[in-house]
N, C-alpha and C positions, 0 to 999 in steps of 0.2 A: 109412587105417584103422589103429588102434593094435593092439598085440599082444593086448591083452585083448579088443578087439572082434573080432579075427580068431578068437580062441579061442572066444568066445561063438558066433559064426556057424557054427563048425564043430561045435558040439554039437547041442542039440535045437532049433536053428532060432530062429524069430522070437519065441517066448514068452519065452525067457531074454533075448534081445536087447532086447526091448521092456521087460521088467521092469528090466533093468540100467540102461537109459537113463532110464526114468521115475523110478526110485529115486534115481539120481544127480542128476537135476534137482531132485527134492524136497529132497534134503539140501543141495545147493549153494545153492538159493534160500531155504532156511530153512523150507520147508513142514514138514519134519521137523526138529525143533529139536535143538541139540547135547545129547547125553546121553540123548535120548529112546529108550526101549526099542522095538525094532522087532519087533513081534509078527507072526508069520507069518499068523495068521488075520485080523488087522486089515488087513494089507497085501494079502492075497488079496482082501478085499472092496473095498478102495479101487482096486485095479488090475484087478479082474475077471479074475484068472488063477489058475493052480494053485499049490500049495504048493512043488512042486519048482523051477519057474522062479524063484520068490521066494527060496528058500533058496540056490540056486546064484548068483543075482545078488548077494545079500548077501555071500556068500563072496568073490566077485570084487571087490566094492567094498572089502573089507578091504585088497586090494592097492593100491587108490587112496588109502588112508588116510582114506576118508570114512566107513567103518563099522568098529566095534570089536567083536571077539568077546568075550562075557562068559563066560569059562570054558566050561562045557558048558551054560550056561543060555540061550544065544541071542545076539542081536546088539543093538547100540545105535548111534545116530548118533554119530560121533566128537565128543568133547568139544572145547571151544575154550579157549585161554588166551593170555596175553600172550607167553609164551615160545614157544608153538607158532607164533603169528603171526610173531614175529621170525625164527624159523628159516625159515619158508616164504618170507618176503620176502627174506631173505638169500640163500637158495638160488635163488630166482627171478631175482634181480638177477645173481647170479654166472653161472648157466647161460644165461640169455637174452643176457647180454653176449657170452658165448662163441659162442652160436648165431648171433646177429646178425652178429658179425664174420665168421664162416664163411660166412654167407649172402651178405654183401656181397662177400667175396673171390671168390665164384663167381657174381657178378651177371651177368645177361644180360637181353636186352630182354623176353623172356617174363615173367621174374620182376618186372621193373619195372612192366610193364603190369598184372600181377596185383595188385601192391600198390596202384596207382592205382585199379583197379576195386574192390578190397576196401574201400579208404578211402571211395570214393564211395558204395558201398552202405551202409556203416556210417553215414555222415553223413546220408544221405537217410532212413534208418530212424529216426535220432535226431530229425531235424527233423519227421518225420511222426508221431513218438511210436508207432512200430510195436512190436508185441510181440516181434518177432524181433531187436530191437536187440542184445541180449546175445550171441546167436549170431553176428551179424555183427561185433560188437566183438571176440569171440575170433578170428573168421576173419581180421580185419585183423592182429591181433598175431601169429597163427601164420603168416600169409603173409609177414610180415617175416622170419621165421626159416626159411621153407620151403626155401630154396636151400642150406641147410647139409646136406652129405652125411653126416649123423649121425643115423640114425633113432632110436637109443636116447636120444640127447640131446633130440631133438624130442618123444619120448614123455614124458620127464620134464618138459619145459617145459609140455606140455599139461596134465599132472596138476597141476603147481604152479599153473598159471593157475586151475584149478577150486578148488583149496584156498584160494588167495588171494581169489578172487572171492566165495567163501562168506562171508568176513568183511565184504565190502562189502555184500552182501545183508542180513546181520544188522544192519548199521548203519542200513539203510533211510533214512528221511528225516533222520536225524541227520547223515548225510554231506552237508555243505553245500559245494557247489561254487561258491557265489556269488563267491568271491574268486579264482576260477581260470577261465581260458578253456581248458577241456579240449579243445574242438574245435581250437583253435590248437596245443595241445600235440601232438595227433595229426597235424596238418598238418606241423608241424616235424619230427616223427619220420619221416613219409613223405618229405618233401623231402630231408632229409639222407641217408636210405637210398638213394633212387634217384639221388642225386648221387654215391653210392659213397663218402661221407665216413664212414668207420667210426667215427672218434673222435667226430664230431659226432652221428651217429645214436645211438651208445651213450650218450653224455652226455644226450641228449634223452629217450631211453627210460627210463634209470635215474632221472632227475629226475622224470619222470612217475609212476613207481611209488612213489618215496620220498615224494612230496608226499602222496599218498593214504595211504601206509603210516604216516606220522607222525600223521595225523589218526586213523586207526583204532587205532594204538597208544595214543593218548590216551584214546579211548573205552574200550579194554580196561582201561587203568589206573584209570579212574573206575568200572569195573564196569558200564558201560552196555550191554555186549554179553553179559553173563553171564546 
């Protein structure tokens, strides 16, 4: 559980917790578009909850950089830009490289087994075209890092994952993987990690991110995600 999730659960309980996670999902997946004004009454109707949980969830989402406060006038979904994406990708590569190396340095059998299981679940969900693939995809990537004894670092990696994946959702069908074998990329990351090959695992992971990043940067440059 992240620090923000802990903070939510310690407040007014499930209403704010549910609103936070639902709004976060809607923004990350593009259901709420970049720059869209987030009106409390509209969101109350869509989520069937009260104004207070919505308002508190939006305030917390500003800490995740998924929501922006508009002076005293309310909130909007965070804008996107080529420079924003470049910063997110750079930070993600830098911090995940550090976290992965720490995780491998503290490798044990339990962690290795968790990676294999997370990879299997992700691949099975992809093959079966299940709706929970993205949840399992994130679980795989975060499991790779999970053995790093650095909770603040892992929190940032989780947030950066969501910020980065938002751009992939916005690309939608324009993101063509036909020239890549993404499943093989994931398998290589897994095998090098459990072999405790820190340099090989890091190189495989960063190559995986940058290949997608180069494509998304091109779409942003063409205005395709605007």
